[in-house]
C-alpha positions in Angstrom: 0.2 0.1 -0.1 1.3 3.6 -0.9 2.1 5.9 1.7 -0.1 8.8 2.5 2.6 11.1 3.1 3.9 10.7 -0.4 0.7 12.0 -1.6 0.5 15.4 -3.6 -3.1 16.1 -3.7 -5.2 19.2 -5.1 -8.7 19.7 -2.8 -10.9 22.2 -4.6 -13.9 23.8 -2.4 -15.3 27.2 -2.4 -16.7 26.8 1.0 -13.7 28.3 3.2 -14.8 26.3 6.6 -15.1 23.5 4.6 -11.8 23.5 3.1 -9.9 24.3 6.0 -11.3 21.5 8.0 -10.7 19.0 5.1 -7.3 20.3 4.5 -6.7 19.9 8.1 -7.6 16.3 8.4 -5.6 15.3 5.4 -2.8 17.0 6.4 -3.0 15.0 9.6 -3.0 11.6 7.7 0.4 13.0 6.4 -0.9 14.2 3.0 0.6 17.1 1.2 -2.7 19.4 0.1 -2.9 22.0 -2.3 -6.0 23.9 -2.1 -8.0 26.0 -4.4 -11.6 28.2 -3.6 -13.0 27.5 -7.2 -12.5 25.7 -10.5 -10.4 28.5 -12.3 -8.0 28.4 -9.4 -8.5 24.6 -9.2 -7.4 24.3 -12.8 -4.7 26.6 -12.6 -3.3 24.9 -9.4 -3.5 21.3 -11.1 -1.3 22.5 -14.1 1.1 24.2 -11.4 1.5 21.3 -8.9 0.3 18.1 -11.1 -1.3 16.5 -8.3 -1.7 12.5 -8.0 -5.2 12.8 -6.7 -7.9 15.5 -7.0 -10.7 16.1 -4.6 -13.5 18.5 -5.9 -17.0 20.0 -4.9 -19.2 20.7 -7.6 -21.3 23.4 -7.0 -18.7 26.5 -7.2 -18.7 30.0 -8.3 -16.8 31.2 -11.4 -16.2 27.6 -12.8 -17.9 24.7 -11.0 -16.6 21.5 -10.6 -18.0 19.6 -13.8 -16.3 22.1 -15.8 -13.0 21.7 -14.1 -13.3 17.8 -14.2 -14.2 18.1 -18.0 -11.1 20.2 -18.9 -8.7 18.3 -16.6 -10.1 15.0 -18.5 -9.5 16.5 -21.4 -5.5 16.8 -20.8 -5.6 13.9 -18.5 -7.8 10.8 -18.5 -6.1 8.9 -15.6 -5.7 11.2 -12.8 -7.9 10.0 -10.0 -11.0 12.3 -9.2 -12.8 12.4 -6.2 -15.9 14.4 -6.3 -17.8 15.8 -3.1 -21.2 16.7 -3.3 -24.5 17.0 -1.5 -26.5 16.5 -4.2 -26.8 13.0 -5.6 -28.4 14.2 -9.2 -25.2 15.9 -9.6 -23.1 13.2 -9.0 -25.0 11.1 -11.4 -24.3 13.4 -14.0 -20.6 13.2 -13.7 -19.9 9.7 -12.2 -18.6 8.2 -15.3 -15.8 11.0 -15.3 -14.5 10.3 -11.7 -13.0 7.5 -9.5 -15.3 8.1 -6.4 -18.1 10.2 -5.1 -18.6 11.2 -1.3 -21.5 12.7 -0.2 -21.8 15.9 2.2 -21.4 16.1 5.2 -17.8 14.7 4.6 -16.8 11.9 7.0 -13.2 11.6 7.5 -13.0 7.9 7.4 -15.0 7.7 3.8 -12.7 10.2 2.4 -9.2 8.6 3.8 -10.7 5.3 2.4 -11.4 6.6 -1.2 -7.8 8.0 -1.2 -6.2 4.8 0.2 -8.3 2.7 -1.9 -7.2 4.6 -5.2 -3.5 4.3 -4.1 -3.8 0.4 -3.7 
C-alpha cells in the first residue's frame, strides 16, 4: 500500500470553512494538500502542482466542478478524481468521469478510505 505522506493532492472547495477542515484532516494523515477556492483556481493549481489525486466540490462559483473535471479530462484521462457533493443528482451527471464520490457532510474515514483505495 502506498503511503499517504507521499501523496500530492489538490482539494478544490469554495466553502472556506469546509476547505480548512478537510485540509487539516488530510494533513494530519500526512498528505501534502494544495487547495483552491473554485474551478478556475483549481485548474491553474492542477497545472502548477500536477497532483496525484484531485478532490473537488461540484457546485462552485466562477467555474464549477463539472467544467473543471471536463477540462482536466481533456488533458489527463487517468488522474484520480474524487467529487464531494451534497446532491446525488449532480453526482449521477458526472460519475462516469470520476473515480469516486463522497456525499456531504464529509466523513473523514470515508474520504481517507477512498484515497487509500485509489493508492492500492
